[in-house]
N, C-alpha and C positions, 0 to 999 in steps of 0.2 A: 754736791749735794745744797749745798750756799745758796746758792745760783736760785735751787726750787722756793727756798726758805724766802728767797727776796721775791722774787717774783709773788711769788703767795700774799706777802707782809704789804708789797707793794699796790694792792689792792685794786679797786677797778678807778680804770680811768673814768675821768669827766664825762658825760656826754650821755651815757644812761645806753639802754639796750640797742639804739640805731646810732650807733656811731658812724657819720659817713663820711672815711676817710679813703685811701689808697685801697684799700681790701674789696670794698665792693667791685669794681670795675674789674680786679684782677681774676674776682671770682667771676664774674660774667664772663670776663675773655677765656679765662677753665671752660667754662662749659660750652661755651661756644665753637671752641676747638673741641675739644673731648668727641663731642656732637657730630663734627665733620669726621673727625680720626675716626670713630663706632658706625660711622655712617659711610666711609669708606671701605673697611678694611672689616666690618662684618654684616652689616644693614643690608647693603648693595647685593652680594653675592647671594646672603641667605634669598632676598629679594628677588633675586635672579630666579634662583635656585626653585623656588614655590611658583614665580610667573614661568617656568620650564615645565614645573609638574603639573599645574594647574591645565595650560595647554595640551600636554601628554594626556591629560585626563580629560578635556574638552575633544580631542579627535580619536580617541580613544572611545567615547560611550558615542560622536558621532559616528562612527564607523561599526561597531559594536551596534546600531540600529540601525545601518543599511543593511547590515549583513544580517540579521534578524528580519529585515523587511522582506531579503532577501531568499532568506531563511524559507519564509511563511508565501511567499509568493510560488517557490518551488512546490514545497509542502501543498499547497491549493491545486498547481497543475498537475502533480503527479497523483493525488486523489482524482482527479477528472479523467486522468489517463486510466487511472484503475476501471475510474468508475463506467466509462467505455469499454473499454478490456472484458468486462462483467457482462455488459450488457453484449455485445459483441459473441462471446462464447454461450449467452441466454440463444444467443439469436442460431449459430451453429449450432450447439442442441438441440434448440426444436427442428429446425431445419433438417436434422440427421435425425431425428425420431421419425419426422412427417415423413421420409426418404424411405426409413428403414419399414415403416407401419405400411407403406405405399407399394417397399417390396416385399413385407410378409403376402400383405393382401392377394400383389399379383401372384405368388409362387403359392399361395393356398387356392386362388381361385384357377393357375393352372393344372395344382396337383387331385385338385376336382374333377376339372377337364379330361385330365388322362384316365382319374378314377372311372368316372360316367363312363371315357369312351371304349377302355377296357373291358368294365362292366355290360357295356351296349355288344360288344364284339364278342363278348361271349355268350349270351343273350342270344344274338345270331347263330353262332358257331352250336348252342346246345339245341336252338328250335331246330336246325339245319341236322343236325345229329338226329334229331326226334325223329326231323323226319323222313329223314334216311331209314331209321331207325322202322317206324312205323312202316313206311313204305314197302323195308325187307322183311317185317313179320305180316303184312298182307299178302305181300307175293310167297312169302313162305306160306302161311294160311291159305291162299287158292292153290299151292302146291300140294300141300294135306288134304287141303279138300277132294283135290281130283283124284287124290292118291287112293283115299277114302272110298270115295264116287266108285274109283279102277277096281278095288279091292271087292268091295261089295256087289258091283256087280258080276265081275269075272268068279264070285264064290258064290251066286246064284244060280 
């Protein structure tokens, strides 16, 4: 305790605020030495980690951009394929509808032709049966007429 008192009583040495003794170069050497030690122990590893992280981020962003561009190209290709598939499906549907319509018309024409042929054949059969019946009726009428005449002549 006494030493503190002696130092306090000694006061300030002569020379004032900027006294240039061995303290200033010693402090400069300490600052430079501390800078080299901190740089070697802390700042270089942290700088390396930061640079590695920046490199990783840069490569990751570049890869992400490439993958995004590739995904957009694939999406465009798939959309084009989908449009082409839809157009082909529409063409196939249209062709199938046309073919179905053609088959329907052909079947309808065949059915109408068969119906007309059947009707014509039935008309011919009816006409032949009518002619046969009329011929039969005429012959029966002639026989009946002859029979009546014969009976009338026989009765007179």
